[in-house]
C-alpha positions as CSV (number, residue, x, y, z in Angstrom):
1,M,129.0,6.5,233.9
2,I,125.8,8.5,234.4
3,L,126.8,9.2,238.0
4,L,130.3,10.2,237.1
5,Y,129.3,12.9,234.6
6,V,126.3,14.2,236.5
7,G,128.4,14.3,239.7
8,A,131.3,16.0,237.9
9,G,129.0,18.5,236.3
10,V,127.3,19.4,239.5
11,N,130.7,19.9,241.1
12,H,131.4,22.6,238.5
13,F,128.6,24.6,240.1
14,L,129.6,23.8,243.7
15,H,133.3,24.6,243.2
16,P,133.6,26.8,240.2
17,S,136.9,28.5,241.3
18,F,138.8,25.2,241.1
19,Y,137.7,24.8,237.4
20,Q,138.3,28.5,236.6
21,R,141.9,28.1,237.6
22,I,142.5,25.4,235.0
23,V,140.9,27.1,232.0
24,P,143.7,27.9,229.7
25,P,144.5,31.7,229.8
26,C,144.1,32.0,226.0
27,L,140.3,31.2,226.3
28,P,137.9,34.0,226.9
29,F,135.1,34.0,229.6
30,P,136.5,31.3,231.9
31,V,133.6,31.5,234.3
32,A,131.1,30.9,231.5
33,L,133.2,28.0,230.2
34,V,133.2,26.4,233.6
35,Y,129.4,26.6,233.9
36,L,128.9,25.6,230.3
37,S,131.1,22.5,230.6
38,G,129.5,21.6,233.9
39,G,126.0,22.0,232.4
40,C,127.0,19.8,229.4
41,E,128.3,17.1,231.7
42,V,125.0,17.0,233.6
43,I,122.8,17.1,230.5
44,F,124.9,14.6,228.5
45,G,125.1,12.3,231.6
46,L,121.3,12.4,231.9
47,L,120.9,11.7,228.2
48,L,122.7,8.4,228.8
49,I,119.6,7.2,230.7
50,P,117.1,6.8,227.8
51,T,118.0,4.2,225.2
52,A,116.9,6.6,222.5
53,T,119.5,9.2,223.3
54,R,122.3,7.0,224.6
55,R,124.3,7.0,221.4
56,L,124.0,10.8,220.9
57,A,125.0,11.3,224.6
58,A,128.1,9.2,224.1
59,W,129.2,11.2,221.1
60,L,128.5,14.4,222.9
61,L,130.6,13.2,225.9
62,I,133.4,12.3,223.6
63,A,133.4,15.7,222.0
64,L,133.3,17.3,225.5
65,L,136.2,15.2,226.7
66,V,138.2,16.3,223.7
67,A,137.2,20.0,224.3
68,V,138.2,20.1,227.9
69,F,141.5,18.3,227.4
70,P,143.4,21.6,227.2
71,A,142.2,22.4,230.7
72,N,143.7,19.1,231.9
73,I,147.0,20.0,230.2
74,Q,146.8,23.5,231.7
75,M,146.4,22.0,235.2
76,T,149.4,19.8,234.7
77,L,151.5,22.7,233.6
78,D,150.4,24.9,236.4
79,Y,151.1,22.2,239.0
80,W,154.5,21.6,237.6
81,R,155.4,25.3,237.3
82,H,154.4,26.0,240.9
83,Y,155.8,22.8,242.4
84,Q,152.5,21.9,243.8
85,P,152.1,18.5,245.6
86,G,150.1,16.0,243.6
87,W,151.7,17.0,240.3
88,W,152.0,13.4,239.4
89,L,148.2,12.9,239.7
90,T,147.6,15.6,237.1
91,V,150.0,13.6,234.8
92,V,148.1,10.4,235.4
93,R,144.9,12.2,234.6
94,L,146.0,13.0,231.1
95,P,145.8,9.4,229.7
96,L,142.7,8.8,231.8
97,Q,140.9,11.1,229.3
98,G,141.6,8.3,226.7
99,V,140.1,5.7,229.0
100,L,136.9,7.9,229.5
101,I,136.7,8.4,225.7
102,G,137.0,4.6,225.2
103,W,134.3,4.0,227.7
104,A,131.9,6.5,226.0
105,W,132.8,5.0,222.6
106,R,131.4,1.7,223.7
107,F,128.0,3.4,224.0
108,T,128.2,4.8,220.4
109,R,127.8,1.3,219.0
110,G,124.2,1.1,220.1
């Protein structure tokens, strides 16, 4: 789980344009949101390492997963509207958020 979030967070800094495209247009400052969410993924992922901060990190990751869910919906809508290949993968990704939340939830119980 640590590697997943740290790796995903670092990817926000390596490929920000991909993430900028999926920020819903109603949200301001898409570049800042991409870097903020990537930084949060890295920090929250690293906070899973110490036992003392693991529960907090799990709660923060759950909040982050909920916060970025609109971007996943936006990506699905954009792929569908533009008939992009791989549209079905974006649809599969939506319930995967629930799986990731469930995985993080297991760490909230201490």
